[in-house]
Each structure stands twice: as C-alpha cells, then as structure tokens.
C-alpha positions, 0 to 999 in steps of 0.5 A, a space after each residue: 363793809 362792817 359800817 354798811 352792814 350796820 346801816 342795813 340792819 338798822 333800817 331792817 329793824 325799822 321795817 320788821 320789829 313792829 310785826 314781831 311785837 304784835 305776835 308777842 303782845 296780843 294775848 293779855 287783853 281779856 279785860 278790855 273790850 276790843 273792836 276791829 274796824 275795817 275801812 275801805 279807804 278811798 284815800 289809800 285805795 286799799 282796805 285798812 284795819 284798826 283795833 279799838 280798845 275801850 276803857 274798862 269803865 266804858 260800858 258802865 259809864 254811858 255818859 262819859 267821854 274819853 281821851 284818845 290815843 292813836 297808836 301806829 304799828 297796831 295792836 301789838 302795842 296794847 299789852 305794854 301800853 295797858 301795863 303802864 297806863 294801869 299802873 298810872 291810873 291806880 295812882 290817879 296819875 292818868 285817865 282811862 283812854 280809848 286806844 286806836 291801834 292802826 294796823 300796817 300794810 306798807 309802813 315805810 310808804 305810809 309813815 315817811 313823808 319824803 322819799 329816801 335818796 340816802 344810799 345808806 337806807 332803802 332808796 326810793 321808798 317813802 313819800 306817802 305820809 301826807 296821804 296817810 295823814 289824810 286817811 287818818 283825818 278824813 276817814 279814820 277819825 270821823 268813824 271813831 268819833 261817830 261810833 265811840 265816846 271820845 272827847 277832843 284830847 288826842 294823842 298820836 304815838 309811834 316808834 321809829 318810822 312811826 315816830 317820824 310820822 308823829 312829828 310830821 302829823 304835828 307839823 301838818 295838823 297841830 290843831 288835831 293833836 294835843 300830844 305827840 309821842 315819838 319813840 326813837 324817830 328814824 329822822 335819818 331818813 331822807 337825810 334828816 328831812 323830818 327832823 329839820 322840818 320839825 325844828 323849822 315848824 317850832 321856830 315859826 309857830 311860837 304859840 303852840 300848846 302841845 306836849 312832845 315826847 322824844 326818846 332815843 336809845 344807843 343808835 349810832 350813825 346815821 341816826 344819832 347825828 340827825 337826831 341830836 341835831 333835831 334835839 338841839 334845834 328843839 331846845 333852841 326854838 321850843 315855843 313857851 307853851 310846849 311841854 317837851 321831854 326828851 330821854 336818852 337810853 344809852 344801853 337800849 337798842 333801837 327796837 326796845 326804846 318804845 318799851 323803855 320809854 312808855 312809862 316816862 312818856 305817859 307819866 310826863 304827858 298826863 297830869 296827876 289828879 294829885 297836884 305836886 308842890 312843884 306844880 304850885 307857882 306861889 299863886 293860888 290861881 296856879 291850883 285852879 289852872 293845874 286842875 283845868 289842865 287835868 280836866 281838859 285831859 280827862 274830858 270832865 271836871 276834876 277838882 283839887 281834893 281837899 287833902 291835896 290842898 291841905 298837904 300843900 299847906 303842910 309842906 309850907 309849914 315844914 319850910 317855915 313859910 307860914 304866910 304861904 301856908 296860911 294862904 293855902 289853908 285859907 283857900 282850902 277852907 274856902 273850897 271845902 267849908 264843910 270839911 273839919 280837916 280843912 279847918 283843922 289844917 288852918 288851925 295847924 298853920 296858925 298854931 305853928 306861926 304863933 297865932 294862937 287865938 286864930 288857931 283856936 277859932 279854926 279848931 273850934 270850927 273843926 270840932 263843930 263839924 266833926 262827930 266824936 267818931 271822926 278819925 281826927 276828933 281827938 286830934 282836934 280836942 288835943 289841939 284845942 286843949 293845947 291852945 287854951 293852955 297857951 292862951 291862959 299862960 300868956 
C-alpha cells in the first residue's frame, strides 16, 4: 500500500506542481514587456493563451532579432528563468531571448504522446502530443514569427510531462528546435514509451546537431529505472554532432528539479562571448568556428574580442608552449592590426621564448599605435628598455 501511495503522489505532482509555481512566480516581471496572445486553435478546438516576454533591449534595438525559448507550463516559470538568464547575460554568457510561455488547459492530454495503460499511473490519459505539436508548429509559431522579431534559433523546454513532450518534439521536428531542455522528464509514462523512442531516434539519426539537456532528482520507481535506461541508451548512441548534458540531483525532489537545473541547462546551452581555453582545439580555425556558433545563437555576428584571444596566448605562455602562444598572438595581430595590446601580446610571447629581436619589433609597433596616456604605455616602454638591454648585452 505504501508503494502504491508513492506512485499516486508522483503523478499528482506531475499534474499540479506547475500551477503552484505560477502563483508564486508571476510578480517580479516589471522590467520586461509582456504580451498575452490568445489563439482560437482549430487544431486543438479550443482557445489557448501564451505569454510572450520580450527582451529589455527589444524596443531600443528595432532591427535586432532574438533567439526564442518555447517554455511549457506557462508564465509561472518566467521569474526564475529571468534570474538565471540575467546572471549569465551579465557575464556575456547568454544572449537576450524572447520567451514564449505556453499556458496549460489539459497538460497530460497535450504533453504525453502516448496513452498510459500502466496501472501505476492514471490509466487512459495522454495521447495528444502529436496534435499539440501541430498546434505549436502550424498556429503558434507562425503567429510569433510574424508578430515578433525572432531569428531561427529555437529552444523548447519543459519539466516532467513537459520534459517528455520536449523529447517528443525533438524526434518529430528536429528541424525546428536547436535545443531541447527536459527537466525530470516523466519517461515512466506508458511504460517508458518516450524514453525508448528517444534512444531509437538518436540511433537512427547520426547527423543531428542539437543540444540536449536532461536532469533528474531523487525520483525512485517507477521513474528511475525508465530514466536510467534512457540515459544509458543516449550514452551509447548519441550522434557526434549532439551536445548532451545530463545532471542528477540526488537530494532534489521531482517538483524542484527544474529549479535546480536551470542554471546548468542555460550555462551549457549558450556559448559565452568569452571563449575558454577548453574550447580551443590547437587549430586557429577553432576560434572562428566557436564564434560562428556564438553568432548563430545570437542571430548576429559576434567577433572574438581582442583581449580574449590575447588571454588565450597568455595561457600557452604560462604552459611554456611558446609555439602555440606565438601562433595565437600572431592571429590576434592579424585580426586587430591597430591594437597596441595585440602587438604587445606578441612581443611578450617572443620575449618569453627568447626571440628578443622579434619581441623588440613587436613592442615598437605597439608604441607606434599607443598614446602616452594609454594604460599600457609604460609597460611597453619598460619592455622596450629591457629588450634593448638584453640585445646589447648579447
């Protein structure tokens, strides 16, 4: 009897928790412009409501287009999403986004693509996933993309039943969604049907180029075994082009997994404008490729900042890999020929590697570009004096 009661509590949480979150989270959005759109859906034969949150820069940037996140379970998620995204944006680690929060009417009907016959859950419910996806693709998306300035980088995110639908949407329309965020997806539904179909889909589609995020909390049976089976299958059959992150929060209950996971999901999804050492493959082309991915997410060209490339060169100097350091510094000078700091970075690489004459040539180039009130001017002068002394002594 105790085990059955646990199953009942679990699926009740799957049904009701999102509406609880809405009541708590809808009051801290004053700085964003929100639009409520009502759609008389012919596909679903009912009226549906979505809340569209525009970025803070939307009105002041009339030519800019934004990536878009379709968030299931409505506007109650906005406050927490904003807190995480604003933190990342402050560090240039995420772009501004348009969020489309889809309000519920019958979430079990809409989110589960299969009818459940497992007696451990509500028997006979579900099965409307395909119709709900058609509503999104044929009615909601055309409205959003006509009325708002979005570009074609799309994310779909959902928790529990919404996580199942997100995985289903990936399978049915991989052309539409660049990223799928599935927080504690309730893949126990219908004896693991969506978890199994997700693995089969990845096995058969090895040319995918998506980001997938999955997470689970302290869920036990019937959830855990189905979820672990799906994760093992993804691990075995993940296409090479797919970026996949899976998190397990052992002390977090089902209804709090999306809260625990939001930072990890967005932090891993979005590429920072500040490239890290681990993103560099040893080939200069990897810098261009990285910023092409950043630009794709932002919907506009994002270039590698001069100081970011220079910091990469400094890293290799610290590792005494002078060949790689000089290669990176030279690349920086090619990208930023009018930057005194770029030339001084190359001078530093040459000096540390013992190539003093080349270092002197580079620091002289830096001095020619810098004015005396430049923050680095005295550093350049000190380097020049040091190099002249070494060359004279040799």
